[in-house]
C-alpha positions as CSV (number, residue, x, y, z in Angstrom):
1,M,0.0,0.0,0.0
2,K,1.2,3.5,-0.9
3,S,1.9,5.9,1.9
4,I,1.1,9.6,1.5
5,F,3.2,12.0,3.5
6,I,1.7,15.5,3.9
7,I,3.5,18.5,5.2
8,K,1.8,19.6,8.4
9,Y,1.8,23.3,7.4
10,I,-0.6,23.0,4.5
11,S,-4.2,24.2,4.9
12,E,-7.2,22.0,5.3
13,I,-8.2,23.1,1.8
14,E,-5.0,21.8,0.3
15,Y,-5.1,18.6,2.4
16,N,-8.5,17.6,1.1
17,F,-7.5,18.0,-2.5
18,I,-4.2,16.2,-2.1
19,I,-5.7,13.2,-0.3
20,I,-8.3,12.7,-2.9
21,K,-5.9,13.1,-5.8
22,E,-3.2,10.9,-4.4
23,R,-5.6,8.1,-3.4
24,T,-7.0,8.3,-7.0
25,I,-3.7,7.9,-8.9
26,P,-3.3,4.1,-8.1
27,I,-6.7,3.3,-9.4
28,M,-6.4,5.2,-12.6
29,S,-5.5,3.5,-15.9
30,R,-2.0,2.0,-15.6
31,T,-1.6,2.1,-19.4
32,A,-1.0,5.8,-19.4
33,S,2.4,6.5,-20.9
34,Y,3.0,9.8,-19.1
35,W,2.5,10.6,-15.5
36,D,1.3,14.1,-16.4
37,R,-1.8,12.5,-18.0
38,V,-2.4,10.4,-14.8
39,E,-1.9,13.5,-12.7
40,S,-4.3,15.4,-14.8
41,E,-7.0,12.7,-14.6
42,A,-6.5,12.5,-10.8
43,N,-6.8,16.3,-10.5
44,D,-10.0,16.2,-12.6
45,F,-11.5,13.4,-10.5
46,A,-10.7,15.3,-7.3
47,A,-12.2,18.5,-8.7
48,R,-15.4,16.7,-9.7
49,L,-15.7,15.0,-6.3
50,L,-15.1,18.2,-4.2
51,M,-17.0,20.5,-6.5
52,P,-19.9,18.7,-8.2
53,E,-21.3,20.6,-11.2
54,N,-24.9,20.8,-9.8
55,F,-23.6,22.4,-6.5
56,I,-21.4,24.7,-8.4
57,L,-24.3,26.0,-10.4
58,S,-26.7,26.4,-7.5
59,E,-24.1,28.0,-5.2
60,G,-22.9,30.2,-8.0
61,N,-26.4,31.6,-8.5
62,K,-26.6,32.3,-4.8
63,V,-23.3,34.2,-4.9
64,I,-24.4,36.2,-7.8
65,E,-27.8,37.1,-6.3
66,K,-26.1,38.0,-3.0
67,F,-23.6,40.3,-4.8
68,K,-26.5,42.0,-6.7
69,K,-28.3,42.7,-3.4
70,I,-25.3,44.0,-1.6
71,Y,-23.7,46.1,-4.4
72,N,-26.7,46.8,-6.6
73,Q,-24.8,45.8,-9.7
74,D,-25.5,43.2,-12.3
75,L,-22.0,42.3,-13.2
76,I,-19.9,40.5,-10.6
77,P,-16.1,40.7,-10.8
78,Q,-14.6,37.4,-11.7
79,D,-12.0,37.4,-8.9
80,Y,-14.8,38.1,-6.4
81,F,-16.9,35.2,-7.7
82,I,-14.0,32.7,-7.7
83,S,-12.9,33.7,-4.2
84,E,-16.5,33.4,-2.8
85,M,-17.0,30.0,-4.5
86,A,-13.6,28.7,-3.2
87,Q,-14.6,29.7,0.3
88,I,-18.0,27.9,0.0
89,F,-16.4,24.7,-1.3
90,N,-13.4,24.9,1.0
91,V,-11.0,24.6,-1.9
92,S,-8.1,26.8,-3.1
93,V,-8.8,29.7,-5.5
94,Q,-6.6,27.8,-8.0
95,A,-8.7,24.6,-7.7
96,M,-11.9,26.6,-8.1
97,T,-10.6,28.5,-11.1
98,Y,-9.7,25.2,-12.7
99,R,-13.2,23.8,-12.1
100,L,-15.0,26.9,-13.3
101,K,-12.9,26.9,-16.5
102,N,-13.5,23.2,-17.0
103,L,-17.3,23.8,-16.7
104,D,-17.0,26.9,-19.1
105,I,-18.4,29.2,-16.4
106,I,-15.5,31.6,-16.7
């Protein structure tokens, strides 16, 4: 069995993503010729698990509506939206950006 060593100074956000990703790699296709492909597939799996599309859409609408009420503006800044969504899902801004791009939301 593979051991995963995690530096104790990482955040809970990073910890969740790393654990899911690293536990996924051994069950991914072993025929992949490049580790970057396996790494990419593991990242995608972790993103889908931690940030399901249906929750992204429903929470995203809530963030937009809340912004409209608070700031009385229709257009929400992308950085604000990503940051709010990352906090809701307890993931890094980088992970949320990846997921939102993958879903063609940003």
